C-alpha positions as CSV (number, residue, x, y, z in Angstrom):
1,M,-16.9,23.5,-1.0
2,S,-19.3,22.1,1.5
3,T,-21.6,24.5,3.5
4,R,-19.9,23.3,6.7
5,I,-16.5,24.3,5.4
6,K,-17.8,27.7,4.5
7,Y,-19.2,28.2,8.0
8,M,-15.8,27.1,9.4
9,V,-13.9,29.7,7.2
10,I,-16.4,32.4,8.2
11,Y,-15.9,31.6,11.9
12,R,-12.1,31.6,11.5
13,H,-12.2,35.1,10.0
14,R,-15.0,36.5,12.1
15,E,-12.8,39.1,13.8
16,K,-11.3,40.3,10.5
17,Y,-14.4,40.6,8.3
18,A,-18.0,41.3,8.8
19,I,-20.2,38.2,9.2
20,S,-22.8,39.5,6.9
21,E,-20.3,40.2,4.1
22,M,-18.7,36.8,4.4
23,C,-22.2,35.1,4.4
24,R,-23.1,37.0,1.3
25,F,-19.8,36.1,-0.4
26,F,-20.2,32.4,0.3
27,K,-23.9,32.5,-0.5
28,V,-25.0,31.1,2.9
29,S,-27.5,32.5,5.3
30,R,-26.6,34.2,8.6
31,S,-29.1,32.2,10.5
32,G,-27.5,29.0,9.1
33,Y,-24.1,30.2,10.2
34,Y,-25.2,31.2,13.7
35,G,-27.0,27.9,14.0
36,Y,-23.8,26.1,13.1
37,V,-21.8,28.1,15.7
38,G,-24.4,27.2,18.3
39,R,-24.0,23.5,17.5
40,M,-20.2,23.5,17.7
41,D,-18.5,21.3,20.2
42,I,-15.6,23.3,21.9
43,P,-15.5,25.6,18.9
44,A,-12.1,27.2,19.2
45,K,-10.2,23.9,19.7
46,D,-12.2,22.0,17.1
47,L,-11.7,24.6,14.4
48,H,-8.1,25.2,15.1
49,L,-7.4,21.5,14.7
50,A,-9.4,21.4,11.5
51,E,-7.4,24.3,10.1
52,Q,-4.2,22.5,10.9
53,I,-5.4,19.4,9.1
54,R,-6.6,21.5,6.2
55,E,-3.0,22.9,5.9
56,C,-1.6,19.4,6.0
57,Q,-3.9,18.2,3.3
58,E,-3.0,21.2,1.1
59,H,0.7,20.3,1.6
60,S,0.1,16.6,0.8
61,H,-2.4,17.3,-2.1
62,S,-5.1,15.5,0.0
63,T,-3.2,12.2,-0.2
64,Y,-2.8,11.7,3.6
65,G,-5.0,9.4,5.6
66,Y,-5.6,10.1,9.2
67,R,-2.5,8.2,10.4
68,R,-0.1,10.3,8.2
69,V,-2.0,13.5,9.2
70,H,-1.5,12.5,12.9
71,I,2.3,12.1,12.3
72,W,2.4,15.4,10.4
73,L,0.7,17.2,13.3
74,D,3.0,15.5,15.9
75,R,6.0,16.9,14.0
76,K,4.4,20.3,14.3
77,G,4.0,19.9,18.0
78,I,0.3,19.5,17.7
79,H,-0.6,16.4,19.8
80,H,-4.0,14.7,19.4
81,N,-5.3,11.2,19.6
82,P,-5.4,9.6,16.1
83,K,-9.1,8.9,16.4
84,T,-9.7,12.6,17.2
85,V,-7.9,13.5,14.0
86,L,-10.0,11.0,12.1
87,R,-13.2,12.4,13.6
88,I,-12.3,16.0,12.6
89,M,-11.3,14.9,9.1
90,Q,-14.7,13.2,8.7
91,K,-16.6,16.1,10.2
92,Y,-15.0,18.8,8.0
93,S,-14.6,16.7,4.8
94,L,-10.8,16.6,5.0
95,L,-10.3,12.9,4.2
96,S,-7.8,11.7,1.6
97,V,-9.1,11.8,-2.0
98,V,-6.7,9.0,-3.1
99,R,-8.5,5.9,-4.2
100,R,-7.3,2.8,-2.3
101,K,-7.0,-0.6,-3.8
102,K,-10.1,-2.5,-2.8
103,Y,-10.0,-6.1,-1.8
104,R,-13.0,-8.1,-2.7
105,N,-14.9,-10.7,-0.8
106,Y,-13.0,-13.9,-1.7
107,S,-16.0,-16.1,-1.3
108,E,-17.3,-14.4,-4.5
109,T,-14.2,-14.8,-6.6
110,L,-13.7,-17.7,-9.0
111,H,-10.0,-18.8,-8.6
112,R,-7.3,-18.4,-6.0
113,Y,-3.8,-19.8,-6.3
114,P,-1.1,-20.8,-3.8
115,N,1.8,-18.5,-3.2
116,L,4.3,-20.5,-5.1
117,L,6.8,-17.6,-5.4
118,N,6.9,-17.2,-1.7
119,R,9.2,-14.1,-2.0
120,N,11.9,-16.1,-3.7
121,F,12.7,-13.5,-6.3
122,H,15.6,-15.4,-7.8
123,A,15.3,-17.1,-11.2
124,D,17.9,-19.3,-12.9
125,R,16.9,-18.7,-16.5
126,P,14.7,-16.3,-18.5
127,N,11.0,-17.0,-18.6
128,Q,11.0,-19.1,-15.4
129,K,9.4,-16.6,-13.1
130,W,7.3,-13.6,-14.1
131,V,5.5,-11.1,-11.8
132,T,2.7,-8.9,-12.9
133,D,0.6,-6.0,-11.6
134,I,-1.3,-2.9,-12.6
135,S,-0.5,0.7,-11.6
136,Y,-2.0,4.0,-12.5
137,I,-0.6,7.1,-14.1
138,K,-2.3,10.4,-13.6
139,T,-2.8,12.7,-16.6
140,G,-4.7,15.8,-17.5
141,Q,-7.3,13.6,-19.2
142,G,-7.7,11.2,-16.3
143,V,-6.0,8.0,-15.1
144,L,-4.1,5.7,-17.5
145,Y,-3.7,2.2,-16.2
146,L,-0.4,0.3,-16.8
147,S,-0.2,-3.4,-16.7
148,V,3.3,-5.0,-16.8
149,I,5.0,-8.4,-16.8
150,R,8.5,-8.5,-15.3
151,D,11.0,-11.3,-15.6
152,L,12.8,-12.1,-12.4
153,F,15.8,-13.5,-14.1
154,D,17.1,-10.1,-15.4
155,N,14.4,-7.8,-14.1
156,S,13.4,-6.9,-17.6
157,I,9.9,-5.8,-18.6
158,V,8.8,-8.6,-20.8
159,T,5.8,-6.6,-22.1
160,Y,3.3,-4.0,-21.0
161,K,-0.1,-2.7,-22.0
162,T,-2.0,0.5,-21.1
163,G,-5.7,1.3,-21.0
164,T,-8.1,3.9,-19.6
165,E,-10.0,1.1,-17.7
166,Q,-8.7,-1.3,-15.1
167,N,-10.3,-4.4,-16.4
168,I,-9.7,-8.0,-17.2
169,N,-9.0,-7.4,-20.9
170,L,-6.0,-5.2,-19.9
171,V,-4.4,-8.1,-18.0
172,L,-5.3,-10.7,-20.7
173,S,-3.8,-8.7,-23.5
174,T,-0.6,-8.2,-21.4
175,I,-0.2,-12.0,-21.1
176,R,-1.0,-12.6,-24.7
177,A,1.7,-10.1,-25.8
178,A,4.3,-11.6,-23.4
179,K,3.6,-15.1,-24.7
180,K,3.9,-14.0,-28.3
181,K,7.0,-12.0,-27.7
182,E,8.9,-14.7,-25.8
183,K,7.5,-17.7,-27.6
184,V,7.7,-19.6,-24.3
185,T,7.4,-23.3,-24.7
186,T,8.2,-24.5,-21.2
187,E,6.1,-23.8,-18.1
188,V,6.5,-20.3,-16.6
189,Q,5.3,-19.2,-13.2
190,L,3.3,-16.0,-13.2
191,H,2.8,-14.3,-9.8
192,S,0.2,-11.6,-9.1
193,D,-1.8,-10.1,-6.2
194,Q,-5.4,-11.1,-5.5
195,G,-6.9,-8.4,-7.7
196,F,-10.2,-9.4,-9.4
197,Q,-8.6,-9.6,-12.8
198,Y,-6.3,-12.4,-11.6
199,T,-9.0,-14.4,-9.9
200,S,-11.3,-14.3,-12.9
201,Q,-12.4,-17.3,-15.0
202,A,-10.9,-15.7,-18.1
203,Y,-7.5,-15.4,-16.4
204,F,-7.7,-19.0,-15.3
205,C,-8.5,-20.2,-18.9
206,L,-5.8,-18.2,-20.6
207,T,-3.0,-19.3,-18.2
208,Q,-4.1,-22.9,-18.5
209,S,-4.1,-22.7,-22.3
210,Y,-0.6,-21.1,-22.3
211,N,0.8,-23.7,-19.8
212,I,1.4,-20.9,-17.3
213,T,1.3,-21.7,-13.6
214,P,-0.4,-18.9,-11.6
215,S,1.0,-17.9,-8.2
216,M,-0.7,-15.4,-5.9
217,S,0.2,-13.1,-3.0
218,R,-1.4,-13.7,0.3
219,R,-4.2,-11.3,1.1
220,G,-2.9,-7.9,2.4
221,N,0.8,-8.8,1.9
222,P,2.1,-6.3,-0.7
223,Y,5.7,-7.6,-0.1
224,D,4.8,-10.9,-1.8
225,N,4.7,-9.0,-5.1
226,A,7.4,-6.5,-4.2
227,M,9.3,-6.9,-7.5
228,A,6.3,-5.7,-9.5
229,E,5.8,-2.8,-7.2
230,N,9.5,-2.0,-7.3
231,F,9.4,-1.4,-11.0
232,F,6.4,1.0,-10.7
233,S,8.4,2.9,-8.1
234,I,11.4,3.2,-10.4
235,L,9.3,4.3,-13.3
236,K,7.4,6.9,-11.4
237,T,10.5,8.3,-9.6
238,E,12.8,8.4,-12.7
239,C,10.2,9.3,-15.3
240,I,6.5,10.0,-14.4
241,Y,7.0,12.4,-11.5
242,R,9.4,14.5,-13.5
243,A,6.9,15.5,-16.1
244,K,3.5,17.2,-16.2
245,I,1.5,14.8,-18.3
246,R,-1.4,16.4,-20.1
247,T,-2.8,13.6,-22.2
248,Y,-3.1,9.8,-22.4
249,E,-0.9,9.8,-25.5
250,E,1.9,11.8,-23.7
251,A,1.8,9.2,-20.9
252,R,2.0,6.3,-23.4
253,L,5.0,7.9,-25.2
254,L,6.8,8.5,-21.9
255,I,6.2,5.0,-20.6
256,G,7.3,3.4,-23.9
257,A,10.5,5.5,-24.0
258,Y,11.3,4.8,-20.4
259,I,10.8,1.0,-20.6
260,Y,13.0,0.9,-23.7
261,F,15.7,2.8,-21.8
262,Y,15.2,0.5,-18.7
263,N,15.5,-2.7,-20.7
264,N,18.3,-1.7,-23.0
265,E,20.4,1.1,-21.4
266,R,19.8,1.3,-17.7
267,I,22.6,-0.4,-15.8
268,Q,21.6,-2.5,-12.7
269,L,23.9,-2.1,-9.7
270,K,23.7,-5.7,-8.7
271,T,24.8,-7.2,-12.1
272,K,26.5,-4.1,-13.6
273,L,24.6,-5.0,-16.8
274,T,21.4,-3.9,-18.5
275,P,18.6,-6.4,-18.5
276,N,19.1,-7.0,-22.2
277,E,22.8,-7.6,-21.8
278,M,22.1,-10.1,-19.0
279,R,19.6,-12.0,-21.2
280,C,21.9,-12.0,-24.2
281,Q,24.7,-13.4,-22.1
282,Y,22.5,-16.3,-21.0
283,V,21.4,-17.1,-24.5
284,S,25.0,-17.0,-25.8
């Protein structure tokens, strides 16, 4: 807990507890506290808003950015300019702790590809259009990264790989496993976002050697790769969020069991078939 937050808590409870006792409890000096109070801008209003934001972040497990916090406050009848909310969140260390996907400077990347998929998520045959992406699974040991390839013909998960690092090798091993499993001989289109793994030289070389045609989402357009994101949403809603995952191994077992269920047993509303049934019908 930062010193500023400690001062804020002391100020909030100043009428209930002795200042000296609270300073001793939080291991801060009284002079530092009173100096903080003297520097406060509109103390009562400022601290009240900070407390409301703190409550919001406790409710959201510190996942809300200032825009969502602003909406949450509005629903509570607490109306402030969004920029004011952001300023208070920065001032009192109440910003979201969720790591956002970072977009790199594209002048520094090696390869970019046209958006060949162009949100046409229909495929006439298996192994014609694949989509790929990486998501993360929180465990008690840390974050486990999940890389998948999904076939748009039947929405099956062609293959997947997990790792404790979000690196190029995770993506390359996923492609190698998919190519080996499906023994694809004709050209397949593989769509991804503009993550650094997919713009790398290693990705370019592997796709070329496998006769895979890369396709890439436009910058900042998550809907271009919606079918990959859609699977992660299904997985987390129906499996991950229903369990308290303590270890990497528990996460791997859960993911493996769910993907088997998804491919072989989970009925899709649109086709009334499982992905495996749809694929078998095409082959037969």
